[in-house]
C-alpha positions as CSV (number, residue, x, y, z in Angstrom):
1,X,-3.1,-40.7,-32.5
2,X,-1.4,-38.1,-30.3
3,X,-1.4,-34.3,-30.6
4,X,1.7,-32.8,-29.0
5,X,1.2,-29.2,-27.9
6,X,4.5,-27.4,-27.4
7,X,4.1,-23.9,-25.7
8,X,6.9,-21.5,-26.2
9,X,8.0,-18.0,-25.4
10,X,11.4,-16.4,-26.0
11,X,13.6,-19.5,-25.6
12,X,14.8,-19.9,-29.2
13,X,18.1,-21.6,-28.5
14,X,16.7,-24.2,-26.1
15,X,13.6,-24.6,-28.3
16,X,15.7,-26.2,-31.0
17,X,16.7,-29.0,-28.6
18,X,13.1,-29.5,-27.5
19,X,11.8,-29.8,-31.1
20,X,14.6,-32.2,-32.1
21,X,13.8,-34.4,-29.1
22,X,10.1,-34.5,-30.1
23,X,10.8,-35.4,-33.7
24,X,13.2,-38.2,-32.5
25,X,10.5,-39.9,-30.4
26,X,10.1,-43.7,-30.9
27,X,6.4,-43.1,-31.2
28,X,5.9,-41.6,-34.6
29,X,2.1,-41.2,-35.0
30,X,1.7,-37.6,-33.8
31,X,1.2,-34.1,-34.9
32,X,3.2,-31.3,-33.3
33,X,1.4,-28.0,-32.6
34,X,3.8,-25.2,-31.6
35,X,2.1,-22.3,-29.9
36,X,4.4,-19.2,-29.9
37,X,3.2,-16.6,-27.4
38,X,4.4,-13.6,-29.4
39,X,8.1,-14.3,-28.9
40,X,10.5,-11.4,-29.7
41,X,13.6,-13.5,-30.4
42,X,14.3,-16.0,-33.2
43,X,11.6,-18.4,-32.2
44,X,9.5,-17.8,-35.3
45,X,12.3,-18.4,-37.8
46,X,13.4,-21.6,-36.0
47,X,9.8,-23.0,-35.9
48,X,9.2,-22.3,-39.6
49,X,12.5,-24.0,-40.5
50,X,11.4,-27.2,-38.7
51,X,7.9,-26.9,-40.1
52,X,9.2,-26.7,-43.7
53,X,11.0,-30.0,-43.3
54,X,8.3,-32.0,-41.4
55,X,4.6,-31.9,-42.3
56,X,3.6,-33.1,-38.9
57,X,4.4,-29.7,-37.5
58,X,1.9,-26.9,-37.3
59,X,3.2,-23.5,-36.1
60,X,1.0,-20.8,-34.7
61,X,2.2,-17.4,-33.5
62,X,-0.1,-15.0,-31.5
63,X,-0.1,-11.3,-32.4
64,X,0.0,-10.4,-28.7
65,X,1.2,-12.2,-25.5
66,X,-1.6,-14.4,-24.2
67,X,0.3,-16.0,-21.3
68,X,0.4,-19.7,-20.5
69,X,-3.2,-20.7,-19.9
70,X,-4.6,-19.1,-23.1
71,X,-1.6,-20.1,-25.1
72,X,-2.0,-23.7,-24.0
73,X,-5.8,-23.8,-24.4
74,X,-5.4,-22.5,-28.0
75,X,-3.0,-25.3,-28.9
76,X,-5.3,-27.9,-27.3
77,X,-8.3,-26.7,-29.3
78,X,-6.3,-27.2,-32.5
79,X,-5.6,-30.9,-31.6
80,X,-6.9,-33.5,-34.0
81,X,-6.3,-36.6,-31.9
82,X,-7.9,-38.0,-28.7
83,X,-4.7,-37.8,-26.7
84,X,-3.0,-34.5,-26.0
85,X,0.6,-34.3,-24.8
86,X,1.5,-30.9,-23.3
87,X,5.2,-30.0,-23.4
88,X,7.2,-26.8,-22.6
89,X,9.9,-25.2,-24.5
90,X,13.5,-25.5,-23.2
91,X,13.0,-29.0,-21.7
92,X,14.6,-32.2,-23.0
93,X,12.5,-35.3,-23.7
94,X,13.6,-38.9,-23.6
95,X,13.0,-40.7,-26.8
96,X,10.4,-43.0,-25.3
97,X,8.4,-40.3,-23.5
98,X,5.4,-40.2,-25.8
99,X,5.4,-44.0,-26.2
100,X,5.3,-44.5,-22.4
101,X,2.6,-41.9,-22.0
102,X,0.4,-43.2,-24.8
103,X,0.6,-46.8,-23.6
104,X,-0.4,-45.8,-20.1
105,X,-3.2,-43.5,-21.2
106,X,-4.7,-45.6,-23.9
107,X,-4.7,-48.9,-22.0
108,X,-6.3,-47.7,-18.8
109,X,-9.8,-46.4,-19.0
110,X,-9.9,-44.9,-15.5
111,X,-6.8,-42.8,-16.1
112,X,-7.3,-39.2,-16.9
113,X,-3.7,-38.1,-17.3
114,X,-0.2,-39.5,-17.2
115,X,2.8,-37.8,-15.6
116,X,6.4,-38.8,-14.7
117,X,9.5,-38.0,-12.7
118,X,11.2,-34.8,-13.8
119,X,14.9,-34.0,-13.4
120,X,17.2,-31.0,-13.5
121,X,20.4,-30.8,-15.7
122,X,23.6,-28.8,-15.7
123,X,25.1,-26.9,-18.7
124,X,26.3,-30.2,-20.2
125,X,22.8,-31.8,-20.0
126,X,24.0,-34.1,-17.2
127,X,21.3,-35.1,-14.7
128,X,21.8,-33.1,-11.4
129,X,18.7,-34.1,-9.4
130,X,15.0,-34.8,-9.5
131,X,14.3,-32.2,-7.0
132,X,11.0,-30.9,-8.5
133,X,9.2,-33.2,-6.1
134,X,9.9,-36.3,-4.0
135,X,8.8,-38.9,-6.6
136,X,9.8,-41.7,-4.3
137,X,6.3,-41.3,-2.9
138,X,4.9,-43.0,-6.0
139,X,5.4,-46.4,-7.7
140,X,5.1,-47.0,-11.4
141,X,1.5,-47.5,-12.4
142,X,-2.0,-46.2,-11.6
143,X,-2.4,-43.8,-8.7
144,X,-6.0,-43.8,-7.4
145,X,-7.7,-40.4,-7.6
146,X,-8.6,-40.4,-3.9
147,X,-4.9,-41.1,-2.9
148,X,-3.3,-38.5,-5.1
149,X,-5.9,-35.8,-4.4
150,X,-6.7,-36.4,-0.7
151,X,-3.4,-37.8,0.6
152,X,-0.9,-35.9,-1.5
153,X,-2.4,-32.6,-2.8
154,X,-4.4,-32.0,0.3
155,X,-1.7,-32.9,2.8
156,X,1.3,-30.8,1.8
157,X,1.1,-27.6,3.9
158,X,3.0,-25.5,1.3
159,X,0.6,-26.6,-1.4
160,X,3.1,-28.0,-4.0
161,X,2.0,-30.0,-7.0
162,X,3.6,-33.4,-7.7
163,X,2.3,-33.1,-11.3
164,X,4.4,-30.6,-13.4
165,X,2.8,-28.8,-16.3
166,X,3.9,-31.5,-18.8
167,X,1.5,-34.5,-19.1
168,X,-0.6,-36.5,-21.5
169,X,-4.3,-36.0,-21.0
170,X,-7.4,-37.2,-22.8
171,X,-8.8,-34.4,-24.9
172,X,-12.4,-35.2,-24.0
173,X,-11.6,-34.4,-20.4
174,X,-10.1,-31.1,-21.3
175,X,-13.3,-30.3,-23.2
176,X,-15.6,-31.6,-20.5
177,X,-13.8,-29.8,-17.6
178,X,-13.3,-26.4,-19.3
179,X,-9.6,-26.3,-20.1
180,X,-7.2,-24.2,-18.1
181,X,-8.6,-21.3,-16.1
182,X,-6.9,-18.0,-17.0
183,X,-7.4,-16.5,-13.5
184,X,-4.8,-18.9,-12.0
185,X,-2.0,-17.7,-14.3
186,X,1.0,-19.9,-14.8
187,X,-0.4,-22.3,-12.2
188,X,-3.7,-23.0,-13.9
189,X,-2.6,-26.5,-14.7
190,X,-2.5,-27.4,-11.0
191,X,-6.1,-26.5,-10.7
192,X,-6.9,-28.7,-13.7
193,X,-5.1,-31.7,-12.4
194,X,-7.1,-31.5,-9.2
195,X,-10.3,-31.1,-11.2
196,X,-9.5,-34.3,-13.2
197,X,-8.7,-36.2,-10.0
198,X,-12.3,-35.6,-8.8
199,X,-13.4,-38.2,-11.3
200,X,-10.3,-40.0,-12.8
201,X,-7.2,-41.7,-11.7
202,X,-3.7,-40.7,-12.8
203,X,-0.8,-42.8,-14.0
204,X,2.8,-42.3,-12.9
205,X,5.8,-43.2,-15.1
206,X,8.7,-43.7,-12.6
207,X,11.5,-43.0,-15.2
208,X,12.9,-39.5,-15.5
209,X,11.5,-38.8,-19.0
210,X,11.8,-35.0,-18.9
211,X,14.7,-32.9,-17.8
212,X,14.9,-29.1,-17.5
213,X,18.0,-26.9,-17.1
214,X,18.7,-25.3,-13.8
215,X,17.6,-21.7,-13.3
216,X,21.1,-20.4,-13.7
217,X,21.2,-21.8,-17.2
218,X,17.6,-21.0,-18.2
219,X,15.8,-18.4,-16.1
220,X,12.2,-19.2,-15.4
221,X,9.8,-17.0,-17.5
222,X,6.8,-17.4,-15.2
223,X,5.6,-15.7,-12.1
224,X,7.9,-16.4,-9.1
225,X,6.0,-14.1,-6.7
226,X,5.6,-16.5,-3.7
227,X,2.6,-14.7,-2.2
228,X,0.7,-14.6,-5.5
229,X,1.6,-18.3,-5.9
230,X,0.2,-18.9,-2.4
231,X,-3.0,-17.0,-3.1
232,X,-3.6,-19.0,-6.4
233,X,-3.0,-22.2,-4.5
234,X,-5.2,-21.1,-1.6
235,X,-8.3,-20.5,-3.6
236,X,-7.9,-23.5,-5.9
237,X,-7.4,-25.8,-2.8
238,X,-10.3,-24.3,-1.1
239,X,-12.5,-24.9,-4.1
240,X,-11.4,-28.5,-4.6
241,X,-11.7,-29.6,-1.0
242,X,-15.2,-28.3,-0.8
243,X,-16.0,-30.2,-4.0
244,X,-14.3,-33.4,-2.9
245,X,-16.2,-33.7,0.4
246,X,-19.5,-32.2,-0.6
247,X,-22.3,-34.0,1.3
248,X,-19.9,-35.3,3.9
249,X,-20.4,-32.8,6.7
250,X,-18.0,-34.3,9.3
251,X,-15.3,-35.1,6.8
252,X,-15.6,-31.6,5.3
253,X,-15.3,-30.0,8.7
254,X,-12.2,-31.9,9.5
255,X,-10.6,-31.2,6.1
256,X,-11.4,-27.5,6.3
257,X,-9.8,-27.3,9.7
258,X,-6.7,-29.0,8.4
259,X,-6.8,-26.7,5.4
260,X,-6.9,-23.5,7.4
261,X,-4.0,-24.6,9.6
262,X,-1.9,-25.4,6.5
263,X,-2.8,-22.2,4.9
264,X,-2.0,-20.1,7.9
265,X,1.4,-21.7,8.5
266,X,2.2,-21.8,4.8
267,X,1.4,-18.1,4.4
268,X,3.6,-17.1,7.3
269,X,6.4,-19.3,6.0
270,X,6.4,-17.3,2.8
271,X,6.2,-14.0,4.6
272,X,9.2,-14.8,6.8
273,X,11.1,-16.0,3.7
274,X,10.6,-12.6,2.2
275,X,11.7,-10.9,5.4
276,X,14.8,-13.2,5.5
277,X,15.7,-12.0,2.0
278,X,15.4,-8.4,3.3
279,X,12.9,-7.3,0.6
280,X,11.2,-4.7,2.7
281,X,9.6,-2.7,-0.1
282,X,8.5,-5.9,-1.8
283,X,7.0,-6.9,1.6
284,X,5.1,-3.6,1.8
285,X,3.8,-4.0,-1.8
286,X,2.1,-7.3,-0.8
287,X,-0.6,-5.4,1.0
288,X,-2.4,-5.0,-2.4
289,X,-2.5,-8.8,-2.8
290,X,-3.9,-9.4,0.7
291,X,-6.5,-6.7,1.1
292,X,-9.4,-9.2,0.4
293,X,-8.5,-11.6,3.2
294,X,-8.5,-10.2,6.7
295,X,-6.7,-13.3,8.2
296,X,-3.7,-13.0,6.0
297,X,-3.6,-9.2,6.2
298,X,-3.5,-9.6,9.9
299,X,-0.5,-11.9,9.7
300,X,1.2,-9.5,7.3
301,X,0.5,-6.6,9.8
302,X,2.0,-8.5,12.7
303,X,5.1,-9.5,10.8
304,X,5.4,-5.9,9.6
305,X,5.4,-4.6,13.2
306,X,8.0,-7.3,14.2
307,X,10.1,-6.5,11.2
308,X,12.7,-4.3,13.0
309,X,13.2,-7.2,15.5
310,X,13.2,-10.0,12.9
311,X,15.6,-8.3,10.4
312,X,18.8,-8.3,12.6
313,X,18.0,-11.8,14.0
314,X,17.6,-13.2,10.5
315,X,20.6,-11.3,9.2
316,X,22.7,-12.7,12.0
317,X,21.4,-16.2,11.3
318,X,22.2,-16.0,7.6
319,X,25.8,-14.8,8.4
320,X,26.4,-17.6,10.9
321,X,24.9,-20.2,8.5
322,X,27.2,-19.0,5.7
323,X,30.2,-19.1,8.0
324,X,29.5,-22.6,9.2
325,X,28.9,-23.9,5.7
326,X,32.3,-22.5,4.6
327,X,34.0,-23.9,7.7
328,X,32.6,-27.4,7.0
329,X,33.6,-27.4,3.3
330,X,37.2,-28.6,3.8
331,X,36.2,-31.4,6.1
332,X,33.7,-32.7,3.5
333,X,36.4,-32.6,0.9
334,X,38.9,-34.5,3.1
335,X,36.3,-37.2,4.0
336,X,35.3,-37.7,0.4
337,X,38.9,-38.1,-0.6
338,X,39.4,-40.8,1.9
């Protein structure tokens, strides 16, 4: 009844753990479609070993690197069942993940997709935090589409997504809404969740059903360029706000005003973060990404002019902050011991 699409690229060692967790799910009626995006490590051998022992597994390897949206779309199109669970290599999955997702998705007609709290683990697989997003905002159960789209997605000025790339979604919605858009790169799933929320509710499982290792243990393989991330988010948010409030002139005017304020401050936040990290040549290279938007190019130019003033100030700030954190460390230890 469930098609599990596991996308993978060059994470052979962690992939073993991910596949084992999937095969050990309490929900057994599934097929596992592994989509290998032309890995150059031992991924192929590992997947074939698992596939030879379990006929629920179908392994596909691309001849060239397709990147996440195309790789995921390929796997979805192979799916035989009406419910598709999208999972990522390297993450760990609680044994009742698919069972909880399937129950929520199959028993609620208005629900388009199911997601859950996600945690971060250390080298020993101990839970460190659930810092991906503040999941305390949600309660277990159905989240109305208007609330999640309008009051959560549309209100965070840095444009984060409470829904990570791992969900269960009804296959008919993927087909109706056109799958993941390649132009948004590794963040194409965010665009798709907002598209689904135009017409369907979501379901939130409050348990931490998925955990991923910290960056120090498993470096991220997707695009961490903050300005490219911002531009992707900017255009998808612009599109979905216009769509959500089409035919509501006053509401659309209000929402667009909020959007532009959020976008302006969000963009300058990322620019200053780059300056703070003293990445001057990286900062200069951003001009190519901004040439199509005069507003953001203007902000970039202003900060570029102010760079000689900002650099020593931020350098001094970081040194002082580091000194204060070190000075406070012994006091924290003493108080915790008491």
